[in-house]
N, C-alpha and C positions, 0 to 999 in steps of 0.2 A: 696354445690351448687359454682359451677365453675365460680363466678362472675370475672367478666375482668373489668370490666366499669363500673363507677355509676355515674353521673352528677349530678346537681339541678340546673335550674333557676328559677327566681321570676318571673313571670306576673301579670300584674296588671290591670285592665282598668273598671273603673266607668259606668256607665249607659249615664249619664249626661256628661260624657266629652271624647271628640271626638278621643282621641289617647291612645292605651295599653302604659304601659309601663315596659320596661323588665329590668330588671336588673341582667345579668349573672355573674355566677362564673368564678374567673381564674385558675381555680386547678381543677382535677376534685377528687373524693373524695376517703380518703385513703381505701380499700378493706381492711377492718378489722370486729371484729364479730359485730361492729353495721350495717353493713351496708349489712350484710348475712341477718343478722335480720329484716333489715327492707325489703328486697328481698322477704323473705320467707313468709313471711305479705301479701306482695301486690300479690306474684305470686298464693298463696291461695285463697284469694278475686279474684281474673282473675281465677281462675278453677274453685271456686263453685258458681260464677255467670249463671243464665240461659241465661244471655241475651247476648249471642255471634252471631258474623256474621259471615263469613267465608269466602274468598276470595282471590285476589292480586291485585297488581295495575292496575289501569286500564289507557292503552297505548296513551289516550290524554291526559292524566294529567302527564308528566315527570317531575314536579318540584321537589319534593319530591324523586321520584325513583333515579331519575338522583344523588342528593345530596346525595343520600344512597350510590348507585353504586361507587361515587367516596371515600367517603369514603372506602367501602370495599378494591377497588384497589390502596389502600395508594395513594391516589391525597389529600386528606386535611386528619386533625386528628382527633380525635373522640369531641374531645371539640372542634373543630372549627366548626365539623358538626352540633353538639347540637346548637350552638348560631345560629347560621345560621336559624335552621328547628323554633327557636323559634323565631325566631325577624320576619321572614318573617312569622309566625302564625300569630302574633299580628299586621303586616301590614294589614291583610285581616281586622282584630276589628274595624279599625279606620274607624273614620266618620259613627257608626253604633250604636244602641241602645244597644248591647251587654255588657253586665259583665263579668270578669272572676276574681278571685284571684286564692291566693296559689304558687303552679311550679311546674313545668313540671321536671319529672325524668326520666333520659335517663339512662338505663343499658342495659349490656349484657353476655352474659353468655355462655360460651361454653360445649357442653355436649360429650357424644362417636361419638354420629351418624349424630347428627348437632350443629350448634349456632344459638344461639335464641337474637333477639333483643326486649327490652321492651322500652315503652313508658307511662307514667301514669302520671294525673292530680292530683295531691296532693293539700289537704287544712290540715288547721292548726286549734285547739282553744286555749282558754285559760283553766290554770287549776293551781291547788294551790299544791306549794310544803314547805319543810320545807328548808329552806338556813341552812348553817351550824355552823351557830350559833340558831340554831332551833327558828327562828323568819319565820312566813309566808310570803309566798310572790309569786307574781304571776308568770305563768314560760308558754312558748307557745309550744303544744308537736303536733305531727303527729296526724289526726285524718284518722285513717284508715277506722273507718265505714261512713266515708264521703267521700271516694273515689272518685274521677269522672271518666272520659273516661279511658282505656287502652287499650293500642295494643301489638300485638306482631307478630314479623315478623322471620321467617327461612328464614336467610341469607344467607345457605349455597344454599338453593332452589332461593335462588334469582340472585346466581352468577351463580349458574348452570343453570337458565331460559340465563341470558346474555350470556353465555358464548354458547350455543347451538342453540341461537338466536329463539326460540320459547320460546314458553309457556310451563315450564316442571312441573308446580305442580300449579294446580287451587285454593289448599286453603292456599297458605304458607303465608297470610296474615289474622290475625286474629282480630277484633274491639269488643272490650268488652265495653258495654255502663255501667256506674252509676249511681248514686243516680243525679238526677235531673237533668238542666243547658241543657236539651236537645236541646237547638240552638246551645251550645257552642260545643257539641260533633256531630253533625250535620255538622258543619262547619270545626273542626278537622278533622271528616274521608272524609268532601268535597277536601281539603288542603292537607291531606294525598293521596290522589288518590285512594280511597279504593273501590272497586266494588263486590258486594257480586258473586260469581260462585257456590255457594252450597246452597240449598232449604232443610235448615232439616228438615221444617216442613211437606214438601210435600215426604221427601223422609222415614222420620220416618211415615205420614200415611201407605205410602207403605209399609214398614212394620210389619205395623201392620194387617194390611187388611191380608199378610202373615200369620203370626203369628193365625189371628183367624180362617184362614184355615187350617194350621195345628193343630190347639186346636182341631178344629170340626170333626175330622177324628180320633179325641184319644179317651178312652173310659169317659166316661162321667166322674168319681172319678179324672181321670187324667189330665182333658181338664182344669179346672179353675186353680189346682196345676200348670202346666205349663205356661202356662198365666202369672201367680204374677211373676215365678219363672224369667221368660222372662225382666219382668218390672224392676225388685230388680234388675236383673244382669245391665240392660241399663242404672238406675238410677245411680246406683255407680259409675259404669264408667264414665259417665258423670259427676257426682260430682268431681272425682279424675284429668278428662279431659281428657279421656283417650277416644281412639273408640270402641265402640262395633265391636267385632271381632266374624264374624259369628262358625268359628272353635271353638271358645274358649267354647264359648253359648252353640252349638251347644251340647260339651261335656260331661256340666255340665246337661244339660237334659236329656240325655240318655247315661248312660255311658258304657251300653252294647251293644249300635248303635250308638258309637261319631258323625257317620256322618251324620245319616238321617237330623236332621232340617236344616244342612250346607248344603246340596245337596236339600231338600224340598226349600229350599230361593232360591239357584241358577234356578231350575226350574222356580217358577214362578216370577225370575227377568224376564227371557228370554223370559215366555209367555207374560209380559208384558210388553217387549220393541217390542216385536212383533208386534202389537196392539195397540201401542202410538202412536199417528199421529204425522210427522215429521214436526218439524220445517221449516219456508225459508232459515232461516239462515243454518238448517241441512243438506239440501237440496245445498245447492250453496258451501259449502264446504267439496272437496272430502277426508281431512285424516278423516271427523265424518261420509260421508257416506260410508266409507273404516269400521270404527271402526262399523259398526250398519251392515253392510254383516257377520265380522265373530262374532255377538253378543255373543260368547263363552268366548271371548278372554275380554272382557271390562267389563261383570258383576262383580261388586262389590264386596270385600271380609268383607266388614265393614261399617260401617255405623256413622255418627255423629250425637245424637239424639235430639230431638227435645224433652227438659223438659216438658213444658207445655202440648205435643199432648202425653208423655207416663203415666203425672198425671189422664189426662183426659181421657184415657184409660180402666184407672178400677174403677173412679168415672165420675160423672154425675154430673154437682153443674152448678148454675145459682143465678143471684137476679136481681132486682129491685128494685122501694120504699119500699113496701110493704113486699116482700118474701125475703127469703135465703134459695135455697136448696141444697142439698147434699147427693148423697148416691152412695153406692158402683153398679158399674154395674149389676154386681151378683142379684139383687136385682131384675133390670126390667125382669120383665117376671113370676116373682114369688111376691115376696109381694110389686112390684108397677107396675102398668100394665100403658101404654101410646094408647092414640086413638089420631091418626092423622091427623083424620076427622075432631077431636072438638080441637085438642091440647088440650088436659086435661090427668090428673096423676089421676090414683087412688090407693093411699097408705093404705095398712093392715100390720097390727104387729108393728102399732105407738109407740114411742120411751115411759116407761111409766111417763118417767118425762113432755114428752108433755100431755100423758092421764090426768093427774092430772091437769095440768094447764087449760086444756080443759072442763073439763066434770063441770055440774053449783053447785054441790054439795062442792065443792072446793074452787072457786071462793070467799066465803067470808073470808078463811082463810086467 
C-alpha cells in the first residue's frame, strides 16, 4: 500500500471545560512498516463498516475544502494543512459540552488510478507489557476496535472538480461512522462540509425490486438460488469496499447468457426513471433535464449497496420488549403466513428446541 504521508495530532476536550486542547506534532511520521501496518488496520476497519455515507463537499461550506485545495495545489505543506484542520475543528468545540479524547490521524496514499486522503479519530487503551528486564509495566496502545469516525476523499476527483469548475464526481467523499460519540461525529461531518449525494438505501431497495422481478421470471428451483447468489455477491463486494458491477454479477448468474441480468437491470431502471416524478430542482436544471431526455446514457451500471437492506431481503427480523423474531424470507408463504388485516403471523414447523420448551410435560424438567 503506497502510503505517502502519515501524521497524528492529539486532541482533548472535557465536557465541563470550555476549550479543547490540541497538541500538534512537529514532523510527519516516518513511512515504515509500523505506518503501513496501522494504515492497513484502519483501511480494513473503514471498508468493513456498514455505516458509510457517500457524498461531496457542500459548496456553501468552503473552509475545509478550500484548505484542502490549497494543500493539493502546493500552497501549503501537508503538515501545515493537518495542523490547521485540527485546530479549527477544536475551535468548533469551544464553549460546548462536547468531549473528545485521542488523536486525529491524517494519511494519504497513491494508487494506480487515483489518490486518496484519509482522516481517522483514533483512541488509546491501557495494556500490560513486560519490560526488557522482565518486569510488568503499563503501556498505552492504539485501540483499533474503538476507532471513531473516518473519512476518505478521492483527491484526484476533487482536483478535477476544481479544474472543470463543476461537480465532477458525486461520491468522491466517503464518511464512516465509528463507535459512540455521535455528537462529535456529526460535528466533524458538519465542520468538513460533507453532504450526502447518494441514497444507498433507496438505490438498493430499487435494485432488490428488480432482482425480485427477474427471479420471478425464472423456474421455481432457480429463483431462490438466483436471489441468494445476488445477495452473497453484493454483501461480499460491500465487505471489500467495492461497488456491485451489474456486468460482472450478470456473468456469474448465468454463464450461458452473461448479459441477460445486466440488460434486465438496465431495462427496468429506464422504466423506473421514466415514471419517477421529477423534483423541482431537476426541472430547473438544464443539465439534469438533458440527462432525463437521454435516459439510456445515464443509467447506472453499478451499485454501492446498503448492507442492512441486503440482509433484510433474505431475512425478516424484529423485536420488542417481549418478543424477538427472525426467519428466512423464503419461509413466508410456506411455514409462515402473514395476515395483514390482523397484523398476525401464523408459524408452522416450529424448531424442535422451542417445542420442547413450550410443551407442558417438559416444563418441570
